[in-house]
Structure formats: structure tokens, C-alpha cells
C-alpha positions as CSV (number, residue, x, y, z in Angstrom):
1,M,58.1,-125.6,109.1
2,P,61.7,-125.0,108.1
3,V,63.2,-126.6,105.0
4,R,66.9,-126.6,104.2
5,V,67.7,-124.8,101.0
6,E,69.7,-126.4,98.2
7,E,71.0,-123.9,95.8
8,T,70.8,-124.5,92.0
9,T,71.5,-122.3,89.1
10,S,69.6,-121.9,85.8
11,S,69.4,-119.1,83.3
12,S,65.6,-118.6,83.8
13,S,65.9,-118.3,87.6
14,S,68.8,-115.9,87.3
15,S,66.8,-113.5,85.1
16,S,63.8,-113.8,87.3
17,S,65.9,-113.0,90.3
18,A,67.5,-110.0,88.6
19,S,64.2,-108.5,87.6
20,S,62.9,-108.9,91.1
21,Q,65.9,-107.1,92.5
22,L,65.4,-104.2,90.1
23,S,61.8,-103.8,91.3
24,G,63.0,-103.6,94.9
25,H,62.0,-107.1,95.9
26,T,64.3,-110.1,96.1
27,S,63.0,-113.5,95.3
28,P,63.9,-116.5,97.5
29,P,66.8,-118.6,96.3
30,V,65.9,-121.4,93.9
31,C,65.3,-124.5,96.0
32,T,65.2,-128.0,94.5
33,L,62.9,-129.1,97.3
34,L,60.2,-126.7,96.3
35,T,59.4,-127.6,92.7
36,V,56.2,-129.0,91.2
37,G,56.1,-132.7,91.3
38,Q,58.6,-133.1,94.2
39,A,57.5,-135.8,96.5
40,F,58.2,-136.6,100.2
41,S,57.4,-139.4,102.6
42,G,57.4,-139.3,106.3
43,T,55.3,-139.0,109.5
44,Q,52.6,-136.6,110.5
45,N,52.3,-136.2,114.3
46,V,48.8,-135.4,115.4
47,S,48.0,-134.4,119.0
48,S,44.6,-134.3,120.5
49,L,43.2,-134.1,124.0
50,Q,42.6,-137.9,124.0
51,K,45.9,-139.1,122.6
52,D,48.9,-138.5,120.3
53,E,49.0,-140.3,116.9
54,A,51.6,-140.6,114.2
55,W,50.5,-141.3,110.6
56,R,52.6,-142.2,107.6
57,V,52.2,-139.6,104.9
58,N,53.1,-139.0,101.3
59,V,53.3,-135.3,100.2
60,R,53.5,-134.0,96.7
61,I,54.0,-130.4,95.6
62,Q,51.4,-129.4,92.9
63,G,52.2,-125.7,92.6
64,C,54.9,-123.3,93.7
65,D,55.3,-119.5,93.2
66,L,58.3,-118.3,95.2
67,D,57.7,-114.6,94.1
68,H,54.4,-114.6,95.9
69,G,55.3,-117.0,98.7
70,Y,52.8,-119.6,97.7
71,L,52.8,-123.4,97.3
72,C,50.2,-126.1,97.3
73,G,50.0,-129.8,97.1
74,T,48.4,-133.0,98.3
75,M,49.1,-135.1,101.4
76,E,48.0,-138.8,101.6
77,A,47.8,-140.0,105.1
78,L,48.1,-143.7,105.7
79,N,47.1,-145.9,108.7
80,V,44.7,-143.2,110.0
81,P,42.6,-144.6,112.8
82,M,39.0,-145.1,111.9
83,A,39.7,-144.7,108.2
84,D,39.5,-147.8,105.9
85,T,41.4,-146.2,103.1
86,P,44.2,-143.5,102.9
87,V,43.0,-140.0,103.5
88,V,43.9,-137.4,100.8
89,T,44.1,-133.7,101.7
90,F,44.7,-130.8,99.4
91,W,46.7,-128.0,101.1
92,E,47.9,-124.5,100.4
93,G,51.0,-123.0,102.0
94,E,52.6,-119.7,102.7
95,I,56.4,-119.3,102.5
96,V,57.6,-117.0,105.3
97,D,59.7,-114.4,103.4
98,G,59.0,-111.2,105.3
99,K,57.5,-109.7,102.1
100,N,54.4,-111.8,101.4
101,Y,54.1,-113.6,104.8
102,T,55.6,-113.3,108.2
103,F,55.9,-115.7,111.1
104,Y,52.6,-114.4,112.4
105,T,49.6,-115.9,110.7
106,G,47.1,-113.2,111.6
107,K,44.3,-115.6,110.7
108,W,42.1,-118.2,112.2
109,E,42.1,-116.6,115.6
110,A,45.8,-117.4,116.1
111,L,47.5,-115.1,118.5
112,S,51.2,-114.0,118.1
113,E,51.9,-116.1,121.2
114,D,50.5,-119.2,119.5
115,D,52.7,-118.6,116.5
116,I,55.8,-118.1,118.6
117,R,55.1,-121.3,120.5
118,H,54.9,-123.1,117.2
119,W,58.0,-121.7,115.6
120,T,60.2,-122.2,118.7
121,K,59.8,-126.0,118.2
122,F,62.4,-125.6,115.4
123,P,66.1,-124.9,116.3
124,S,66.6,-123.1,113.0
125,F,64.1,-120.5,114.2
126,Q,66.0,-119.6,117.4
127,P,68.2,-116.9,115.9
128,F,65.1,-114.9,114.9
129,L,63.0,-115.2,118.0
130,E,63.7,-111.7,119.5
131,Q,63.2,-109.9,116.2
132,V,60.0,-111.8,115.4
133,K,58.6,-110.7,118.7
134,V,59.2,-107.1,117.6
135,D,57.8,-107.2,114.0
136,G,56.9,-110.7,113.0
137,G,60.1,-111.1,111.0
138,K,59.4,-108.3,108.5
139,S,62.9,-106.9,108.9
140,L,64.8,-110.2,108.7
141,D,67.0,-111.1,105.8
142,L,65.5,-114.6,105.2
143,I,66.7,-114.7,101.6
144,N,70.2,-115.7,102.7
145,Y,69.2,-118.1,105.5
146,P,69.8,-121.8,104.7
147,Y,66.2,-122.7,105.7
148,I,62.8,-121.8,104.2
149,F,60.0,-121.5,106.7
150,M,56.5,-122.5,105.6
151,M,53.0,-122.9,106.9
152,E,50.5,-125.2,105.3
153,R,46.7,-125.4,105.8
154,A,44.4,-128.2,104.8
155,I,41.8,-126.9,102.3
156,L,40.0,-129.9,101.1
157,C,39.9,-133.3,102.8
158,Q,38.5,-136.5,101.5
159,R,36.8,-137.4,104.8
160,W,35.1,-134.3,106.3
161,N,33.4,-136.2,109.1
162,R,36.6,-137.4,110.7
163,L,39.6,-135.2,110.0
164,W,40.7,-131.6,110.5
165,V,37.9,-130.9,112.9
166,D,39.8,-128.0,114.5
167,H,41.1,-126.7,111.2
168,S,44.3,-125.7,112.7
169,W,47.6,-125.4,110.8
170,F,49.1,-128.8,110.3
171,L,52.8,-129.3,110.2
172,L,54.7,-131.1,107.4
173,C,58.3,-131.1,108.6
174,L,60.2,-131.9,105.4
175,L,63.4,-132.1,107.4
176,L,62.0,-135.2,109.1
177,L,60.4,-136.5,105.8
178,Y,63.6,-136.3,103.8
């Protein structure tokens, strides 16, 4: 999922970035969208063999560590078929930065072809397609790109008997939510 970066400046983020550069690693730019407490509302599109569904969702970021490419939060899904109440899911995410995580998941039996098929749904990914096919994006300079790419995975769901049966990556496209 790509998220457009909004640059901000603060003395604490400048010193953190400087120390990261000295150690040979560059931290992602500060992004006001990826801060603890930030909330988004939008639609979660869910496809199954039987039918496609769209649920209204509210997403809140509960934790974010840009140096380690990590974020987590909750998603509340509304108007979910066969659920009398909203369904709340805790999720953890990986920020694709080429250092901690690449465009290839390498988990949950996902093949590189599956990952490529997913990422090519986003026009902001297109400039990287050929290089990602070569090395997963490890050699890309994503730090200066105006989008941050992320993958989120549901960890704990309020209704185990109905949701996340296939436990595949779910998509929260903040560009659509914003």
C-alpha cells in the first residue's frame, strides 16, 4: 500500500536522522500520516470466490517505529455481512524501505509473482517494477520517493469464526481513505 509522504521538521527527528546517517542507514522521512494516534476512515474491499464486498473501516495507528520499518494499529470494520456488531482487528505492518523490508514478503507461502501482482495495482509502484523483479527493491532509493509502501497483516480478530479465514495480507489504502 502506498502512502503519500508529507514532510515535517522537528529537532528530535533531525537528530535521529543524522545519527542514522552516521551509522550507514538512512531513516525514512518524517511523515505526519504515520504517527501514533493518527486515524483514517474509508473502505476495505474484500474479494472472495463467492462475491466482492466493501466494508466501511476506521483505522488508528497505535505504534510506529520508522527506523525498524514497523507500525501497528487497529481496524474497525463496519457493516460486515453476518456480523451484528463492528469487527475490530489488531494489525501489524511492515514499511517497505529496502533495509528492513522489501516488496517481497517471503512469508505465508507468498511467491514473488504474488507480490508483484499485488504491487502493480498501484500506479506509484510502476517506476520500480523492473528493479523489484531483480532484487525485491533492496537497491532502490525509497527514502526520497514521495510515497511510503506498507504491508499490513491482521494479527488478532474479534470474530475468529468468520473473518480472516485465509489469513492473507489485507490492504489498507490510505490514499483512498484520506
